[in-house]
N, C-alpha and C positions, 0 to 999 in steps of 0.2 A: 216694877223693879226700880229701885233708886240707883243713882250714879255709882255710889260706893260699892254696890253689889256687882254691877256689870263691868267695872274697870278691870278686875283681874281676868275676867273672861276675854275681854278684848285684847289684853296683853298677851294672853296665851295663844290666841289665834294669830296675832301679828307676828309672834316669834316662832310660830310653828312648833312650839314646845309646850306640852301639857303642864299647866300650872301646878298640878299635884303629882307630877312624875317623880318616881322614887329615885334617889341618888343624886339630885340636883342641889349643888351648894354654891352660894355666892363666893367669889374670889376676887383678888386684885388682878390687874392686867398682866397677863403672862401668856407666852406662846406655848408653854408646856402643858400637856394634859393634866387635869386636876385629879387628885385621888378622890375616891368616893367612900364616904364613911358608911359602913354596913348598918349602923344603927339608924342613920338618916333614912335608909330605904324602908325602915319599919314605920317611919313617922308619916301619918296621913295628912299632917298640917301643911298648907301651902307655904312655899318659900317667900320671904318678905322682900321682893324686889321693888325697886322704885317704879311707880306707875308713870311711865314715860312712853308716849306713843310716837313711833317713827313712821312717817308716810313713805310709801314706795320703798320697800326694803331691798329691792333688787334692781341694780342699775348696770347696764352693759354699754361699754364704750368701744368704738373702733376708730383708732387714730393712726395717722401716718407719722413717721419721724418728722419733727418740726412743728406738728400741730398741737393744739390744746383745746380743751373743752371744760366748761364749768358745770358741775352737778349741784343742784339746789335741793336740799332736803328739809322738809318741815318737821319740827319736833314740838310736841304738845305736852305740857305738864298736867298730869292727871291727879297729882296730889292735892291735898287741901292746904298746902303751904308752899312757900317759894322753895325752889331747888336750884342748885348750880350744876351745870354740865360742862364737860371739858372735851370738846370735839378733837379727835386725833385719828391718825391712820393706824389700824391694827392689821398685822400680817402674821401668817404662820407658814411653814414650809412643808406641810404634809400633803398639800395638793399641788396646784399649779405654782410656778414661780411667783414669789410675792412682788407686789408693786413696789418700785423703788421709792423710798420716802422723799428723795430729792425731787421727784416728779410731781409731788402733791403739795399744794399750799391751801390752807384752810382759813376762812375769813375771820374766825374768832377762836382764840385759845380757851376762853372761858366765857360762859354766858349764864345769867340768872334769869330764870323763868318764874314769874309769879303764878299763883294758883290759877289753873285753867288757861294760861297764856301759851300761845304758839309763836315760835320764832323760826326763821329760816337760816340754815347754815349752808354756806357756799364752799365747795371744794373744787379747786381748779387743778386739772391734770394736764401737765405740759410734757410732751415727749421730746427728748433731745434728738438731734440729727443722727447721732451715732448709736441710738438705742437698738438693741437686738430685736429682731422680729419674733413674734410669738404671742402666747396668751399669758396674762398675769392676773392675779387675784388679790383682794384685800378687803378691808371693811372700814367704813367711816363710823367709828364708835363715838358714843356721846357720854358714856360713863365708864368707870373702871369695873363695874359689876360684870362677872363672868358666869357662864353656865357650862356644866360638863355632864356627860353621861357615859356609861361604859362603852369603850371601843372608839371614842372620838376625842378630838382635841378640845380644849377649853375654848369657848367663843364668847364674844361680847353679848350681853343681854340686849342692849339698846344699840343697834347698828344698822347701817344700810350697806349691803354687800356690793362690792364693785368688781365687775368682770371686765377686763381690759384686753383688747387685742391690738397689738401694734403690727401694722401691715403696710405693704406698698402695692402699687398697681403692678400686676405681673407683667414681665417683659417677654416671656416665652409662651407661645400658644401652639397647641396641636390643631392644625387647621383641617386635618382629614378626619377628625373624630376619634373617639376612644374605643369604638367597637369595630372589629373587622370580621366578616363572615365569608366563608368560601366553601365550595364543594369541589372536590378533586377526586378523580378516579385513581385507584391504586396503581402506581407505576407512572402516573403523569405528574405534571408540575403546574403550579399556579403562582402568580406573583402579585404582590400588593405594594402600594406606595404609602408611606407615612410622611405627611408634609408638616414641617415645623417652621415656625416664624419667630425671629428674634427682633423685637423692637427696641431693645435696650442699647446701652452705649458701651457694652463690653461683651467679649466672646464668652460663650457658655460651652462646657464640655458635653460630649455625647459618648455614651458607652452602652449600646443596646445589649440586653441579655434576655434569654428565653427562660421562663419558668413554666414547668409542666404541672398541670393540675389534674392528675389522674383520677382523683376522687369524684370529679364532676363528669367523667366520661360515661357515655351510654352506648352500647351496653357495658356493664362493668366487667364482664369476663373477657378474656382474650388478651391480645398484645397491647402493650402500653405505648403511648405516644413517646417518641424519642426526640431529644433535642437535635439529633443529627438530621431530622427532616427539614429543619430550618437553616436557611443560608441568608445572612444579613449583610448588606453592603451599606456602610455609613461612614461619613466623615467623623473625625475625632472631636471636632468642635464646630460650633455654629457662630460665624462672625457677627458683629453687631449690625443691625439694620438689614439682615439678609434672611432669605428663606432657603431651606434645604430639604432634600428628600431622602428618606431611608427606604431602601429597597428590601423587601422581605419575600423570599422565595420558599415555598413549601413543596417538598417532594416526598410523599409517602412511597415506600417500596411497593413492588408489585404484589408481594405476599402480605401486605398490611391488612389487618382485620378491618372490615367495614364497620362503620359506626360513627358516633360523634365524639370529638376530642376537644378539650378546652385547654388553651395555653395563654400565657401572659408575657408580653414583652415590656420589660422595664427599660426605658430609653436612657437611663443614667444621666438625665439632665439635672444640672444644678442651677436653678434660677436664682440669681442674687436677690430678687424681690419676693421670694417665698421662704418661709421657715424650712429648715432642713428636714424636719419630721413630716412635712406635708408633701409627700411624693406621689400620692395616688393619681394626681392629675396627669402625670406623664407615663402612666402605665396603660398599655393598649391590650385589650382583651381580644383574643383570637378564638373564633369558633370554627372548627374544621370538621366537615362531614366527608368521610372517605366512603366511596362506593365502588362496586365492582361491575364491570360489564358482564352481562349474563352469557352463558354458553349455549343455553337452550331457550327456545321461545316460551312465553307464557301462554297457556292453553285454557280456554274456557268453553264449556259446552252450553248449548241452548236448544230449545225446542222450536220447531216451525210448524204451525198448523196448516190445514188445507187451504184456508181462505187468506193466507198471507201474500200480499202483493210484492213487498220488498223488505229487505233487512238492512238497517243502517247501523254502522258501528262508529261511535264518536269516541275518540281518544283525546284526553286533556293532559298535556305535558306541562309540568311546572318544575323548573330548575331554580330553586331559591338562590339568590345572590349571584346569578349568572351574569357575567360581564359581557360587554359588546363584542369582545374578541373570542368568546367561547365558541366551540364547534356547534353548528346548527343541529337541532334536534329532529328526529324523524322516527318512522316505524316501517317495518316490513310486515305486511299483513297477509295471511293466507287463510281462506275459508276451506273447510273440509265438509263435503256433502254427506248425506246418509249412506251413499254407496261407496264412500272413500275417495271420491274425486277431489283433487286439490284445485282450488280456484284462487289465483293471484288477484287480490282485490285492487282496484284502482282507486286512488284518492280522488274524491269529487269536490272536496272543499277543504280550505285551510284558513283559519282565522287567528288573529292575535288580539288579546285583551290585556290591559294594564291598569295601573293604579297611580294616580297623581294627587298629591296633597299640597295645599298651601299653608299647612300648619306644622307638619312634622319636620323635625330636625334631629340629626344624630340618632335616628331610629335604627333598631336592630334589623329591620327589614328594608331599610332604605338603601338604594344603590347610587343615587345622584342627589346633589344638593344644589341650592340656588333658589331662584324664585319658585321653581317647580320641583318639588321633591318626588322622585319617581321610585316605585317599588318594582318587584319582580313581575315581568310579563308572563302571561299564560297563553299557550298555543293549543289550538284545537285542530284535530285532523279527522276528517269524515270519510268513511268508506261505505260503499253500498253495493248490494247485489240485488238484481231484480228477478222476479218469477222463481223464487227458490222452491225446490220440491219439499214436500212435507216430510217431517222426520226429525231425527236427532242430528243436529249440526254441531260443529266445533270451529273455533277460530284460534289460530296461532299468531301471537303478537310478539315480534322481536324489536325491542326498543333500541334506538341508536342515539347515544349521547343524551340519554334521558335518565335522571335519577329516580323519579317517581312519576306515576301517571294514574289516571282514572279512566275507566271504560264504561260505556253505556251502549247496550244493544237494544235497538228499537225495532219491533215488527209492525209493519203497517198493513192493516187488514184491507182486503178488497172491498170497494164500495158496491159491487154488484150483489 
């Protein structure tokens, strides 16, 4: 395949626009969408655009006020004759705010490229100190040829797209993380601290508000989470160079339905170093699991054979997100023999196991941070009866300050 054959194909790939697409018509530079002639949609012949190749058509810049950066773009002439290009900034207002023309200076207003020649065009983007933070877009166009198709604005055929984000180093940070998890018994209270640090040189306002997300609650049926369950104590502003704490107290009523509830606290922080529309960073997600203390013990039956020497009951209690000041967990265990005799089992062993990670940070299951990130500890309680009579036994288990547990009943056969 000779060069004249593959050039239109390369152009089509570079522009992400099919060369033979219907409804594409060349236009002069304009930010208004171009009209599409219906007769041109019936024409299968390719549009006669200049064969000009633009290297790296997408450029992203992230600059702070007062900073600048130069973008260099190579442009190659694919025609069999010399052509003249006129590099310029092209913007339209249908997407993100346009890049300010005063921020951009281009090395050449006009360039002549001989057949097959490649030249570099430099565009320097300089952000003034008083620029608004946010995202901006534009294009470094090299000709006045435009392309349009239904539903979209006219765009330059030969251009490098510029995506610019003007930002500052954030001055406010949530030190305690963006996720809070708790378990609370209906009728009880649990408290959490949200730690906020301001490293800037001006005070920032604080106005925490609770948003309920009932659609995420499990189970879906039953009583909805009420904002009245939350009590928030917070200053109205955070002085520069200081750290403050927002106290969040959650008190579900005694008749609250058990289940999982999700809520969100918007701290109402306005960081002068962040765009106003980017407020997700100061929203704290709360996951609240409400449980009820049982009124009757859990009962499980099991068979004991003639050659069983002893029976061991192992109970594993796991209270996710339990804090150090939470009430201690435990069980009241009673075995019932085949003849109905109740036996108050004595605990013969208790163990605690945990999880420590040197990699996790801000994890949903994490309780502490620092060099060692620790998760929820699991406790095991072991009860045993010896020389049980053969027959149908049962065990009654009454949990105390335990939201969930597992049980394991082991029968040890006699070695005789």
